[in-house]
C-alpha positions, -999 to 999 in steps of 0.1 A, spaced: -10 44 -279 -16 77 -265 -10 108 -290 23 125 -283 17 157 -292 -11 172 -271 -21 205 -261 -40 207 -224 -51 167 -238 -63 176 -271 -48 157 -300 -28 181 -321 -42 174 -358 -83 169 -359 -98 141 -373 -111 140 -406 -147 140 -394 -144 169 -372 -124 189 -401 -155 179 -423 -183 188 -397 -162 224 -391 -163 229 -432 -201 220 -434 -208 247 -402 -190 280 -417 -200 269 -455 -240 266 -440 -234 298 -424 -223 316 -452 -249 303 -476 -276 311 -452 -266 336 -430 -263 368 -442 -294 383 -431 -306 397 -397 -339 394 -405 -361 371 -386 -388 367 -415 -371 352 -440 -374 319 -455 -336 308 -450 -337 316 -410 -356 283 -398 -335 261 -425 -303 277 -409 -310 274 -373 -322 237 -377 -295 229 -394 -269 244 -372 -285 228 -340 -285 198 -357 -243 200 -360 -238 216 -328 -259 183 -316 -229 163 -334 -199 182 -326 -212 184 -294 -210 142 -293 -179 146 -309 -161 166 -279 -134 149 -259 -126 179 -232 -125 212 -237 -87 222 -242 -94 261 -246 -117 290 -250 -132 274 -222 -148 308 -206 -159 320 -238 -177 283 -242 -191 289 -204 -202 321 -213 -224 314 -241 -240 284 -229 -250 308 -199 -263 334 -220 -281 309 -240 -299 295 -204 -310 333 -203 -325 332 -233 -345 301 -223 -352 320 -194 -368 349 -211 -394 334 -224 -405 308 -194 -437 324 -183 -440 345 -150 -464 349 -116 -485 380 -129 -475 395 -94 -440 390 -103 -440 402 -137 -461 435 -131 -432 444 -109 -410 445 -138 -399 479 -150 -421 494 -186 -446 469 -182 -473 489 -169 -488 498 -204 -499 463 -211 -508 461 -176 -532 491 -181 -548 468 -212 -551 436 -193 -567 456 -166 -592 472 -189 -601 439 -201 -603 422 -169 -581 396 -174 -546 389 -160 -520 359 -171 -487 347 -165 -462 361 -188 -430 357 -200 -402 380 -193 -397 391 -230 -422 418 -240 -420 398 -277 -412 359 -265 -414 351 -306 -388 373 -312 -368 360 -279 -372 329 -291 -362 331 -325 -333 351 -305 -323 315 -290 -327 296 -323 -303 318 -341 -277 320 -311 -267 286 -330 -249 304 -349 -224 314 -323 -229 280 -305 -223 252 -335 -192 273 -349 -179 279 -312 -176 238 -308 -168 224 -341 -137 249 -343 -129 236 -303 -131 201 -316 -101 209 -342 -75 215 -313 -40 230 -322 -52 232 -360 -78 255 -352 -64 291 -360 -47 276 -388 -84 264 -403 -101 292 -392 -81 312 -410 -81 293 -441 -123 293 -442 -128 326 -432 -104 341 -461 -124 322 -484 -152 325 -474 -144 369 -476 -130 358 -511 -163 344 -520 -184 369 -510 -163 398 -527 -162 380 -562 -198 377 -558 -202 414 -549 -183 428 -579 -207 400 -595 -237 419 -585 -224 454 -593 -217 443 -629 -243 421 -636 -270 429 -612 -270 392 -599 -270 369 -585 -286 379 -544 -291 353 -520 -320 372 -503 -357 381 -513 -355 413 -486 -321 427 -500 -299 459 -507 -308 454 -542 -282 469 -569 -260 472 -545 -230 451 -530 -235 427 -508 -221 396 -507 -232 371 -492 -249 389 -467 -285 407 -476 -274 438 -459 -245 467 -478 -232 480 -446 -229 445 -430 -210 429 -460 -181 459 -462 -176 458 -420 -173 423 -425 -148 427 -454 -130 452 -434 -122 428 -405 -108 404 -432 -90 432 -449 -73 436 -412 -70 395 -408 -54 390 -443 -29 416 -439 -21 402 -403 -19 365 -421 1 378 -451 28 394 -429 37 357 -414 30 340 -450 54 327 -469 73 354 -496 57 333 -519 19 333 -505 26 371 -500 16 382 -536 -15 362 -537 -24 380 -501 -17 413 -514 -44 407 -546 -70 393 -527 -67 425 -500 -73 444 -529 -100 424 -542 -116 432 -507 -108 471 -506 -126 475 -541 -160 454 -533 -162 478 -502 -154 511 -525 -180 503 -548 -212 500 -521 -229 528 -507 -217 522 -469 -205 551 -448 -200 523 -420 -180 507 -445 -159 535 -460 -149 545 -421 -142 511 -413 -123 507 -445 -99 537 -435 -89 516 -404 -86 483 -421 -58 503 -446 -43 519 -413 -42 484 -397 -22 471 -434 1 503 -432 12 494 -400 20 457 -412 39 472 -440 59 492 -420 69 466 -392 77 439 -425 108 463 -433 145 457 -419 148 477 -388 177 493 -397 161 509 -426 134 527 -401 152 554 -386 187 538 -381 169 507 -364 142 526 -338 108 530 -347 86 546 -324 51 537 -320 36 573 -330 61 573 -358 39 535 -373 2 553 -360 16 586 -381 24 566 -412 -4 544 -408 -26 575 -406 -12 590 -437 -22 554 -455 -60 561 -445 -57 600 -453 -46 591 -489 -73 566 -492 -96 590 -483 -84 620 -505 -78 594 -537 -120 588 -531 -127 624 -530 -109 630 -559 -131 605 -576 -166 606 -553 -187 602 -582 -174 566 -583 -176 557 -544 -211 557 -538 -203 560 -498 -185 586 -500 -216 605 -520 -235 593 -491 -209 610 -463 -207 640 -479 -244 645 -487 -256 673 -467 -288 653 -453 -260 628 -436 -265 642 -399 -304 643 -404 -309 607 -407 -333 588 -394 -311 568 -368 -300 604 -351 -336 617 -346 -345 589 -327 -316 590 -306 -337 607 -277 -363 580 -275 -339 553 -279 -324 568 -245 -362 570 -228 -362 533 -236 -331 524 -220 -346 544 -192 -377 531 -192 -371 489 -191 -339 495 -167 -322 476 -152 -335 443 -167 -348 454 -204 -374 447 -223 -361 414 -239 -337 400 -263 -350 407 -303 -380 427 -286 -367 463 -299 -391 460 -333 -423 456 -309 -414 479 -279 -404 508 -296 -437 517 -312 -449 523 -281 -422 551 -275 -425 567 -310 -432 601 -316 -456 619 -343 -424 635 -356 -405 603 -364 -433 585 -379 -425 582 -415 -434 557 -446 -405 537 -436 -405 520 -405 -377 512 -377 -372 478 -370 -340 482 -355 -321 513 -331 -295 514 -359 -269 514 -330 -263 480 -315 -250 498 -284 -284 512 -273 -306 486 -287 -287 457 -264 -293 484 -235 -330 484 -243 -335 449 -248 -313 434 -222 -306 461 -196 -279 455 -170 -279 416 -172 -265 418 -209 -242 445 -202 -230 420 -178 -224 395 -203 -208 421 -223 -183 430 -197 -176 393 -187 -168 387 -227 -145 415 -225 -126 403 -192 -123 371 -210 -111 384 -243 -84 409 -226 -70 385 -203 -68 356 -235 -51 389 -257 -32 404 -226 -16 362 -220 -8 357 -261 11 396 -261 33 384 -230 44 350 -248 39 358 -289 70 363 -310 54 391 -326 34 408 -299 33 441 -318 13 429 -356 -10 411 -329 -19 442 -312 -26 460 -343 -48 434 -355 -68 428 -324 -70 466 -320 -82 472 -358 -112 442 -353 -120 458 -319 -124 495 -330 -140 486 -363 -168 462 -349 -173 490 -325 -177 520 -349 -203 496 -373 -220 488 -338 -226 525 -332 -241 534 -364 -260 500 -372 -265 461 -359 -237 444 -380 -234 414 -354 -273 410 -357 -263 388 -389 -256 352 -381 -226 352 -407 -209 381 -389 -217 363 -352 -201 332 -367 -169 353 -378 -163 370 -346 -170 337 -327 -144 319 -348 -114 343 -349 -119 342 -306 -116 311 -307 -82 315 -327 -69 337 -301 -76 314 -273 -61 282 -294 -31 301 -299 -29 317 -266 -34 279 -252 -5 270 -275 20 299 -264 10 291 -227 17 251 -231 50 261 -249 63 285 -225 52 254 -199 75 228 -216 107 255 -218 104 261 -180 103 220 -177 130 215 -201 150 242 -183 143 226 -149 160 196 -163 193 211 -175 
């Protein structure tokens, strides 16, 4: 007998095996996917495990009821990564921008060979292997059907809670740390980098605030306590990006709280958007003022107020990054190749004992490595997400809180990516992927309910 409750052909409730596989993918990524480095012992295990689980998830697929656009885009991008490591004839390869220096070396040696598009093919292969951190959660979550949003929220909140408790332990006890190369002595939770932990936690504070707004009254105190735990774990860290994105998260919480109040208690029942933003802004300012009053207890604020903040290396190399974008435009140097090609452009003034392995500005690094091609992928993804969100907002019972949630998370990710590279961490990639799948599932459910209502209205 066919299932009576479906969403565009997908059973309402996921099979136990699909649910177990989804949780296995998330747990595996949480334990091994907290570092953006390619040279750690966890990375081969993570990639092998995720590709194996992805294969199982693909076999389990019974159609794609939602998130089709995301899935197609992800598969096409994986194909682009494969194309980058296929050797090209030398006559074609030399036509690519930015290859002149290597061509000069080959000419001097009298040796010309077919070369891949990427100037660092081994790093591009690693990027392809690491892309399982997007594909595996994506397919595993799609297989959950209508239960995807609920299960995604449960697993993300659980990961955030574990990460924050671990971060507090790292501050108080000095252990445990999951990676040999990490910000030792600082709260990093399940991550290797304190910035990535803080920004990911800020995102989850927003998610928790949104979910708590609609949670049963008996669960709201627990949500508030957990949100406080997440806030404290960020404040104890040295991350400037984390502190700034935390302010955005607190502002979002303020908006959620104000909207929870009965309408008659707010300006006679009418609340303007400017008023809500003002209240949220005031809440963010209160957080900053309290932090400044205890700046010796807030490492991130000490760094933010330090006199050398704007003399940071990431600002010093900005002209070099812009030069690299122009040199490799419009196709880029190859995914993952930044560290290898940067030294071709590094100036004497920027040479220090420490080395530059990332641009610390993911927006610029994407343009360096991927040029207009990857920019096209990003714009396509933005269009897909925008259409999904707008479709959901038109049918959602409470569109304003949803809009606040999406806008706050987007702002946090963009702010952090402009000064760091949080999306290079597999765990962060998986988290954002799952949030996008949840949005797509909610939009599909809203469309189905709207269609059902129209059909029912037609019979009456």
